[in-house]
ZALOTI-980332 format. One record per residue: x, y, z of N, C-alpha, C in turn; residue in three letters. Coordinates in steps of 0.05 Angstrom, whole numbers, plus 5000, padded with zeros to 4 digits. Example, Ala and Ser with C-alpha at 12.3 -4.5 7.8 and 13.67 -1.06 7.14 Angstrom:
526448865156524649105156526449345156ALA525749555142527349795143525850015157SER
***
This chain:
338041509440338841559413336441609395MET334041499403331541559387330941859389ASP331341969413330942259417332742409398ASN335242309396337242449378336242449349LEU335342209340334442189312332042389308SER330242399327327942579325328942869323ASP330842929341331843209342333243279315ALA334743099304336143149279334143189256LEU331943019256329943049235328543319238LYS327843379263326443629268328043869258LYS330643859266332444079258332644099227LEU332843869215333243869186330743979171LYS328343899180325943979166325244269172ILE325544349197324344609205326344809214THR328944759209330944949219330445239213ALA329245289190328845569182326545699198ILE324345549202321945659215321645579244ASP323545419253323145299280322945519302ILE321245469322321045669344323545639362SER324245859376326645849392326545639414GLU324245599426323945399447324445119436ASP323245069413323544809400326444759391SER327644979380330544959372332244899396LEU331745039418333344999442333144709452GLU330644599450330244319459331844129442GLY331844179415333443999397336444019404CYS337444269408340344309414341044179440LEU339244199461339844069487340043769483ASP338243669466338343379461340943289448CYS341943459429344543399416346843409436LEU346843609453348943639473349043409493LEU346543319500346343089519347442839505GLN346742799480347742559465350742569462ALA351842809456354742839453356142779480LEU354942859502356142809528356242509534ALA354142359524354042069529355941919510GLN355941979485357641839466358342029443ASN360542169447361242379428361642279399ASN363242059397363941969370361541879354MET359941709367357541599353355641829345GLU355142009364353342239359354442409336THR357042449336358342619315357942489288SER358242219287357942079261355042109251GLU353142089269350342119261349842409251LYS351042589266350642879259351742939231LEU354042819226355342859200353642739178GLN352542499183350942359163348342499157GLY347342649177344742779173344843039157SER347243149152347443399137346743649153GLY346443619179345743849196347944059198ILE350443969195352644159199352244409181LEU351344369156351044599138348944799149GLN346944689164344844869175345945039198LEU348044929212349145079235350145349227PHE351245369203352345629194350245849196ALA347745779189345645989190344646039218SER345245849236344345889264346346049281LEU348746089270350846229285350546529281LEU348446639293348046929290348347069317THR349547309317350247429343347847479361PRO345447519351343247599368341447369377HIS341947129366340146899374340946799401SER338946739418339546629445340646349444PRO340446219421341445939418344345919407CYS345446149401348146149387350246009404THR350346059430352345939448352145639447ALA349645539446349245239445350245119419LYS349745269397350645169371353645159371VAL354945369381357845379382358945159400ALA357445109422358244899441358144619427HIS356044569411355844319396358144289377ILE358744509363361044499343363644429358ILE363944559382366444509398366644219406ALA364344099414364443809422364943629398GLU363543689376363843529352366743529342VAL368043769343370743809332372843679349ALA372043559371374043409387374943159371LYS373243069352373842839335375342929310ASN377542799305379142879282377542869256GLU375842659253374442619228372242839223PHE371742999244369643209240370743479234MET373443509236374543789232374243889204ARG374943719184374643799156371743849149LEU369843669156367043719151366043989162PRO367044059186366344319198367244559180CYS369744529169370744729151369144739125VAL368544499114367144479089364244579091GLU363144559116360344649120360244959123ALA362545089120362545379121362245499149GLY363045349170362545439197364645649207LEU367045649194369145829204368446129202ILE367546229178366946519177364946619198PRO362546479201360746579222361846549250PRO363446339255364646309282366546549287LEU368146609267370046839271368547099275VAL366247129261364647369265363647389294GLN363047159306362047149333364147249354LEU366647239345368747329364368447629370LEU366847769354366448059358364148119378ASN362747899387360447969404361347999433CYS359448089449360248159477359447939497LYS357747759489356747549507358947349514ASP359547329540361947159548361546859542GLN359146759545358646479539359046419509GLU358046599492358346569463361346579457VAL362746769468365646789463367146539472LEU366346439495367646199507367245959488LEU364745909480364245669463365345709435GLN365345959425366546019398369545969399THR370846059420373746009423374445719424GLY372745569439373145269441372745149413ARG370645229399370045109373372245159354ALA373245409352375445469333377945329341LEU378545319367380945179377380944889370GLY378644759374378444469368378544409338ASN377344589322377444549292380344579282ILE381844769295384644819287386544599295CYS385744429315387644239326388544039305TYR391144059299392343869280390943869252ASP389644089245388144099220389144329202SER390444259181391444469163389144629151HIS387044489144384744629131383344819152GLU383144729177381944889198383545149202GLY386245109204387945349209387845539185ARG387845439161387745609137385145769137SER382945639144380345779143380245999164ALA381345939188381446139210383246379202VAL385546309190387346519181386046699160GLU384646569141383346719119381146899130HIS379746809151377546969163378547179183ALA381247179189382347379207381747319236GLY381347069243380646999271382847059292GLY385346999284387547029304387847319314ALA387547509295387847799302385747879323GLN383247779320381147859339381747739366ILE382647479366383247349392385547489407VAL387647569392389847709405388847969417VAL386948099403385748349413384248289440GLY382848069441381447989466383447949489HIS385647809482387647759504388648019515LEU388948219498389848479507387748619525ARG385348629514383248779529382348639555SER382448379555381548229579383948169598LEU386348219589388748129603388848209633GLY387848439640388048539668385748439685SER383648319673381348229689381947959703SER381547959729382247719744379747569755THR377347649745374947509754374947229740ASP373747029753373846749742372846719714PRO370746859706369646839679371646939658ALA372947159664374947269645377347089643SER378246979666380546799666379946549650GLU377446449652376746219636376846279607LYS375846509599375846599571378646639561LEU380346759577383246789570384546519565LEU383946329582385146059580384245929553THR381645949546380645839521381945979497VAL382246249499383446389476386346329472PHE387746289495390646209493390845929480CYS389045749488388945479477388345489447GLY386445659440385745689411388145769395MET389645979404391946069389394145859388LEU394345699410396345489410395645279389MET393145189388392344989368392545109339ASN392145359337392245499311395045499300TYR397045529318399745579308401745349314SER400845139328402644929337404244809314ASN406944809316408744689296408344799268GLU407445049267407045179241408645449241ASN411045439230412745679232411545929222ASP410145919199409046159187406846279204SER405146109216402946209233404146309260LEU406246179269407546279294408746559289GLN410046579266411246839258409147059256ALA406846979245404547169243403647269270GLN403447079289402647159317404747339330LEU407247269325409447439336409247719325ILE408747739299408448009286406048159297ASN404048009307401748149319402348239347MET404748169357405448259384404348079406GLY403947819401402747649420404647589444VAL407247609439409147529461408947709485ILE409247979482408948149506406248119519PRO404148069503401448029515401347779532THR402547559523402547309538404247339563LEU406547479561408347509584406847669606VAL405347869597403748029616401647859630LYS400347689614398347499626399547329647LEU401947219641403247039660403747189687LEU404547439685405147589709402647649725GLY400447719712397947799725396447559736ILE396547329721394847099728396446869739HIS398746919752400546699760399146519781CYS396946609793395546439813393646239799GLN393046299774391046129759392645909744ASN392545659755394345459743393545379714SER390945379708390045299680391145509660ALA390845759667391745969648394745979647LEU396045939670398945939670400045719653THR398845479655399745249639399345309609GLU397145429602396545489574398645689564MET399345889580401446089572404045949568CYS404745759586407345619584407445449558LEU405245309552405245149527405545329503VAL404145559504404345759481407245859479ALA408545919502411346009501413145789489PHE412545539498414245309488414045299458GLY411645339447411345329417412845559404ASN412445799415413546039401416546059405LEU417545959428420445999435422345859416ALA421245659401423045519382423745689358GLU422245899353422646069330424746279337LEU426846309320429046499326428046779330GLU426146869312425247139314423747199340SER422646989353421247029378423147099401SER425546989399427347029422428047329426LYS428347469403428947759406426547899419GLU424147829412421747949425421647879455GLN422147629461422147539489424247699505PHE426547759493428647899507427848179515ALA425848299502424848569509422648559530TYR421948319540419948299561421248219587THR419648189608420748089633420247799637ASN420247649615419747359615421547209635ILE424147289636426047139653425147169682ALA424447409690423647459718421047299724GLU419147309706416547179710416846869712GLU418546759695418946469695420346379720LEU422346529728423846449752422046479777VAL420446689778418546729800416646489801LYS415546409778413746189776415145919784LEU417545889775419145649780419545609810PHE420145829824420645809853418245709869LYS415845749857413445669872412745379867LYS413845259847413044989839414144769857GLN412344579863413244349879413044099861ILE411044089844410543849827412643829805GLU413543589800415443539779414443619751HIS411843559745410743619719410743909713ASP410044069734409944369730412744479724LYS414644369740417444459736418344389707LYS417544149699418344059672417244249650GLU414744329654413544519635415144779633MET416044879656417545129656420345079643ILE421544849649424044779636423844769606PHE421644669596421244649567421144919553GLU420445129569420445399558423245519562VAL424445469585427045589591429245499572LEU429245239564431445129547431645279521ALA429445309505429845449479430345749484PRO429145869504429646159509432546209517LEU433646019533436446059542438546039520ALA437645969496439545969473440246259465GLU438646449474439146739467440946859489ASN443146989481445047089500443947299519ASP442147479508441047689525439247559546ALA437747359538435947219558437547059578ILE439746939569441546799588442246979611LYS443147229604443947419625441547489643LEU439247539631436847609646436047379665GLN436347129656435646899673437646879697LEU440146939691442246929713441547149733VAL440847389723440247609741437647569756GLU435847409744433247359758433547139779ALA435947009781436346809802435746519794GLY435746469768435246189759437445999768LEU439946099768442145919775441845799803VAL441045969822440645879849438545659850GLU436345699834434245489833435445229823CYS437045249802438145009789440044859809LEU441645019823443544889842442044749864LEU439744869872438144749893436944479884GLU436044479858434944229847437044009847ILE439544089838441743899838442143779865VAL442243959885442743869913440543679922GLN438043739915435743579924435643309910GLN436543289885436143049869438542869866THR440942969874443442839867443542549877VAL442442489900442742219911440242049907ASP438242169893435742019889435941819866SER434441609869434341409847431641409833GLU429841599842427241619829427641719800ARG426141609782426541669753426141969748GLU424042089760423442369755425642549767GLU426842469789429042629801431542619783ASP432042379772434342349754433942529730ILE431442529719430842699696431142999703ALA430243069727430343349736433243439740GLU434843269751437743319755439043379728LEU438443209708439643239682438743499669LYS436243559670435143809658436444049671THR436544049698437644279713440644319706ALA442144109706445044139701445644209672SER444044099654444344169625443744469621ASP441644559634440844849631443045029643LEU444244939665446445079677448745119657MET449444899644451544909624450845099601VAL448245089593447345259571447545559578LEU446945629603447245899613450045999611LEU451945819614454845889613455845929585LEU454245869565455145919537455046209529LEU453646369544453646659538456046789551GLY457446959537459847089548459347249573ASP457247419572456647589595455647419619GLU453747239613452647079636454946909648SER456646799631458846629641460746799659MET461447039649463347199664462147289691GLN459547339690458147429715458247209736LYS457946959727458046739746460846659754LEU462846719737465646649743466646829766PHE465847079766466547279787469547259794GLU471247269774474147259779475046989790GLY473446789787474246519798473546489827GLY472146699838471446689867468446649871LYS466946639848464046619850463146369863GLY461046389879460046149894458945939873SER457746049852456645869831458945709818VAL461045849811463445719799464445509818PHE464745569843465745369863463945129865GLN461245179865459344959867459544769843ARG459844889819459944739795462544569794VAL464644689805467244539807466944289824LEU465244309844464944079863463443849849SER462243899826460843689811462843489799TRP465243589792467243429777468043179792VAL468743189818469442939832467042769841PRO464642859835462242719844462142439833SER460442269844460141989834457941969813ASN456542189809454342199790455242279762ASN454942099743455942149716454842399704HIS452242459708451042689697452342949708GLN452942939734454343179746457243199737LEU458542979734461342979724461343119697GLN459443029680459143129653458643439653LEU456643509669455943799670458243959682ALA459643859702461843999714464144049693GLY464743839678466943859658466044049635ALA463544029627462644209606462544499616LEU461844539641461844809653464644919653ALA466644759660469444859660470244929632ILE469444759612470044829584468845099576ALA466445149586465145409580466345639595ASN467245599620468645809634471345869621PHE472445659608475145689596474945809568ALA473546029565473246149539474746409536ARG476246479556478146709552480646659568ASN482846789560485446729571485546769602ASP484246989611484347059639483146829656GLY480846739648479546519663481246259662ASN482346199638483945959636486445969654CYS487746189654490146219670489446189700ILE487346319708486446299736485846009743HIS484445869726483645589732486045399734MET487945439716490345269716491945319742VAL492145569749493545649774492245519799GLU489545479796488145379820487445079820ASN489044929804489044639806486744499793GLY485344629774483144499761484044279742ILE486444309731487544099713487643829727VAL488443829752488643569766485943449770GLN483843609776481143509779480243369753LYS480843499730479943389704481543129698LEU484143129705485742889700484742649717MET483942719742482842509760480242399748ASP478642589738476142509726476642319701LEU478442399684479142229661480141959670LEU481641949691482741699701480541499708ASP478341619718476041449727474541339703ARG475141439679473641359655475441249633HIS477741149640479541029620478440769610VAL477940589629476940319621473940319620GLU472840259596469840249593468540499604ASP469740719600468740969612466341079597GLY465241289609462941429597464041619576ASN463141579551464241719528463642019530VAL461242089539460542379540462342519561THR462942379583464642499604467542529593VAL468442319579471142339567471342579549GLN469342609531469242819512469243099525HIS467543119547467343379561469943449575ALA471143259588473643309603475943389584ALA476043249561478043319540477543599529LEU474943669525474243929515475244149534SER474944099560475744289580478844319580ALA480244099578483144109578484144249552LEU482844199530483644329505483444629508ARG481144729519480745019522482845139541ASN483344989563485245089583488045109571LEU488644949551491344939539491845159519ALA489845329513490145529493492145759501ILE491945879525493846089532496745979534PRO498546129523501446049521502545969549VAL501846129569503046079595502045819608VAL499845719599498745469611500045219600ASN501145229575502044989562504144839578LYS506244979585508444849600507444739626ALA505744889640504744799666503144539663LYS501444539642499744299638501444059629MET503444109613505243889605506743779629LEU507743949646509143849669507343709689SER504643779688502743649706502043369695ALA502943309670502443039659499943019642GLY499043239632496543239616496943069590VAL499243089577499642939552499342639558ALA500642549579500542259586497642179592GLU496142349606493342289614491642259589ALA492142439569490642439545491242199527VAL493842129527494741899510493441639518LEU492441619543491141369551488641309534LYS487641519521485141489505485741439475PHE488241389469488941329441487541089430LEU486840909448485540659438482540699434LYS481540929441478640979438477740949409SER475340829405474240799378472040999374GLU471641189392469441379390470441639377MET469441709353470441949339470342209356PRO468142259372468242509387470542529407PRO471242299419473442289438476142319423VAL476342179400478742199383479242499375GLN477042629367477242909358478343089380PHE477243069404478043239426480843169435LYS481542919435484242829443486342959425LEU485742949399487643069379487843369383LEU485643499387485643789391487143869416GLY486843709437488243769463491243749459THR492143529446495043499442496143719424LEU494643789403495543999385495844269400ARG494044329417494244579433496644569452MET497044339464499144309484501944349472LEU502444249447505144259437505744509421ILE503844689419504244939404506645089415ASP508845109400511345239408512745109432ALA512044859437513344709459515244499447GLN517744569442519544409426519844129439VAL520444119464521043869478518643679476GLU516243779483513843619483513243519455ALA513643699435513043619407514943389399ALA517443409407519443199400518742939414GLU518042959440517442719455515042569442GLN512942719436510542599425511042509396LEU512642659382513142589354514742339351GLY516242259372517742009371516141769383LYS513741829392512041629403510741469380ASN511841229375510941079351507941009352VAL506940939376504140869378502341099370LYS503141339379501541579372501641629342LEU504041619331504341679302502841479286VAL502941229293501441019279498441069279GLN497541149303494641209306493841449289ARG495641649288495041889272494841819243LEU496741659234496741579205494141419199VAL493341259218490841099214488441289213GLU488341489231486041679232486041869208TRP488441909196488542079172486841969149CYS486141719152484541589131481541549140GLU480841679162478041649173476141819156ALA475641729132474041889113471141939123LYS470141759141467441799151467342009172ASP469642089182469642289204471642519196HIS470642709182472342929171473843069193ALA472443109216473743259238476243109249GLY475942849252478142679263480442679242VAL479642649216481642639195483242909194MET481743129195483043389194484843439218GLY483943369242485543409266488043229266GLU487842989255490142809254492242919236SER491443019213493343149195494643389208ASN493143549221494143789234496143729256ARG495543519271497443439293500043329281LEU499743169260502143059247503943289238LEU502743489225504243719216505443869240SER503843909261504744059284507143929298ALA507143659299509443519312512043589298LEU511943619271514343689255515043989259ILE512944149256513444449257514544539283ARG513544429305514344519332516844389342HIS517444139333519844009343522244069325SER521744099299523944139279526043919283LYS525043679289526843459297527043249275SER529543169269530042959249528842689258LYS529042639284527942379294524942369291ASP523542589295520642599292519942549262VAL521442689244520942649216521342359208ILE523542239218524041959211521741779220LYS520741829245518541669256516141689238THR515541939229513141989213513541859185ILE515941879174516441759147516141459149VAL517441339170517441049173514640929177GLN512841099187510040999192508041089171ASN509041189149507341249126505741509128GLY506941709142505441959146505742159123GLY507842129106508342329085506042379066ILE504842159057502742189036500442359047LYS499942339074497742489085498342789087HIS500842849092501643129093501443249065LEU502143089045502043189017499043229009VAL497343039017494443079012493443329026THR494443369051493543599067494143869053MET496143869036496844109021494744189001ALA492843998996490744058976488044118991THR488144149017485744199033484244449024SER481644449029480144689022480544919042GLU481844849065482445059085485245159082HIS485545419078488245539074490045479097VAL489045499122490745459146491945169145ILE490344969137491344699136493344669113MET492844789090494744779068497444889077GLN497345119090499845239100501345069119ASN499944959138501244789158502644549145GLU501244439125502444219110504944299095ALA504844529081507144619065509544689082LEU509044809106511244879124512544619134VAL510844419142511944169152513544019130ALA512444029105513843899083516544039077LEU516544299080519144449075521144369096ALA520344329121522144239142523143959137LEU521443789127522243519120524343529098ILE523843699078525743719055528343839064ALA528344019083530744149093532343959111ALA530943799127532343639148532743339141LEU530943219126531042929121530142859093GLU531142999073530242969046530842679036LEU533142579042533942319032531942099042VAL531242119068529441929080526641939068THR525742189062523042229053522642229023ALA524942239008524842278979522842098964GLU523041838969521441638955518441688960LYS517741738986514941788993513842038980ASP515542248980514642498968514142468938LEU515842308925515542258896512942098891GLU512541888907510141718904507541868909ASN507742068927505342218934504742438913ALA506442448892506142648870506042938881LYS507942988899508043258912508543478891LEU510443428872511043638853508743708835LEU507143508828504843568811502843748826GLN502543688852500743858869501844138871ILE504444168876505644438878505344598852LEU505644458830505344588803502444698801HIS500544528810497744608808497144848827ARG498344838851497845058870498945328859LEU501245308846502545558836501045658811LEU499945478795498645558770495745658776ALA494645578798491845648805491645928815ASP490146098801489846378809488446408836GLU486846208843485346228868487046168893ARG489446058889491245998912491946248927SER491746238953492446478970495346548967ALA496146808971498946888969500846718986PRO499946659011501746509029502146219019GLU500146109005500445838994502445848971ILE502346048955504246068932507146098944LYS507346278964509946328976511146068988TYR509545929005510545689018511145458998ASN509545458976510045258955512745298942SER513445548938516145618925518445558944MET517945618970520045558990520545258990VAL518445098988518644808988520044708963LEU519444838940520744758915523844788917ILE524645018929527545068932528744848950CYS527344768971528344568989528544288975ALA526744238957526643978943528743948922LEU530044168914532044158893534443988902MET534743948928536943778938536643488929GLY534343408919534043138910534243118880SER536042958871536442928842533942838827GLU532642638839530242518826528042738824THR527642878846525443078847526143308829LEU528743378827529643598811529143538781HIS529643288773529143208745526143238739LYS524543148758521643158754520743448752GLU522043628767521343908766521744028738MET524043948726524644048699522543948679GLN521743698682519843588663517043718666SER516543828689513943958694513844248687LEU516044358676516244638668515444828690ALA516844798713516344978736517245258730PHE519345278715520545548709518445738698LEU516945638680514845798667512745908687GLU511745728703509645808722510745988744VAL513245948752514446118773515046398762VAL516046408737516746678726514346858724SER512046748719509546908718508947038745LYS509846908767509247018793511047248802LEU513047308785514847538792513247798792ARG511147808776509548058775507048038793SER507047848812504747818831504348068848HIS501848138853501248388868502348378897GLU502748138908503848108934506948108932ASN508248308946511148338943512748098952LYS511847988974513247748985513247518965THR510847478953510647268932512447328909VAL512347578900513947668877516947618882ALA517847698906520747668913521547368914GLN519747208926520346918928520346798900GLN518646898882518546798854521246858841ALA522347098845524947168833527146978843SER527246938869529246758881528946468870LEU526446378869525946098860526646078831THR526046278815526646278786529646258782GLU531146408798534146398795535146118801GLN534046008823535045728831534345538808ARG531945558798531145368777532845408752LEU533345658745534945728721537845628723ALA538945678747541745598752542045298750VAL540145158762540344868763539344718738ASP538144868720537044728696539244678675SER
***
């Protein structure tokens, strides 16, 4: 350390006139001290005020320039030194050095800039201001095809510098993307796939950039899918596979890239990983199994990639994924059920799957998770059943297979995601199925739970679906018994509230259900309708210019049905309905105008 103090003094006093040999000796002494104790040496260096002198020593033609840049690179490994480096004015001369031809100078300059940028807003801003990134991207292009060790080392440093420059900074990442860095990096990955340090650096850079939406479009125009799959097939180590997974996951959110990954053979790699890790209890194998099966499900979210793997229901991938459902591994059960839900995104696939017994597999899976079951598996299996129930031809088949009964076992669930999917599945199943709607609508436990969930204010999805199922039970059964069950269990007020929903489809469903109640069981429901202030709501819907034509039409149909109640009729007169209805005779929608005339006549006759 005495040598270090001497070197610092010497530098400080004679930096301007110092001979090159003497300067080199001082710099070697600094490098040696930094190698022995970086932090302590850096603190001394900062205290001595030498940093400011380094700016004048960073000249392209000096034989000591590489050593000065090397010292800055070592010093900037310490967080507390990055801002002093910027304040000492080191960034502009360092960026100028990026234009020189000497490989050692370029290497140490790249390291210095990369280390100063690491987690340093000031460092990044200074490099951006000096135009450093543009020059580095240019180097990556011009050196990209060189496979000699020195060039590959330089490429690795430059990739690292750009990574530190843009890490978790959307605007700097966008800037690099606009400079065309993505195709350049993909090309590097292809050419230098044998060089693990450079490959890793490319992967980390991809991981950073892939999070940005605009990058995915650029990636889609490269052969990134092919390169990553090729690289993935070569990997044996868990850590390396994980690095590639971290790039694949954000990229696979793009539909075009999903298809490219499927065509490049990623699915086969994923299935192989599942096979290799399914019975393992090693932590890293469990993690790999989860990542591979999750990625598989993600690939199925793209319409084209999904259809390609479905292959008319005869695809080997589809068959393999189906075999996951009866597995004893929760992660595979989950991925299998989610995959079915993703395959079940068009009528043709749904019809084929129901014909081929997939419903039974899902019901068996649900059965295994009724008591203290895995919530994510329950949610996934119910999602799959809900999607399968959408085509009209599947509903009766699924009902006769006992799907409604299997789903009702989860009525006691306290988990909102499960409640939400359960409600959606039942609503899909009873669509236009009179018998099923009547049977479920008379199920007191179900109706009581629906009424309870209609008040789940913390879970808007559950609340909305409960209201919709309540309405659907009435609309599809048109049954007096169903209406009585719903009235007796306090469901009317929720249907009335539903008529004020911000969603037109829900308003409509509520109004149609209320009209059926008024037509079939007005006496039973009269008191509840009055207490829920239905007429005031209808008056507001008719008077509001923003109400959709179908809302106005169904509101007037409901008013006519409510006239059968003396109490409600009196309230109608006091609310001056005649006035608001007569205005609607001139409505631009003919159906609304006609219904307004009919309603006006009824109101006028009965007043």
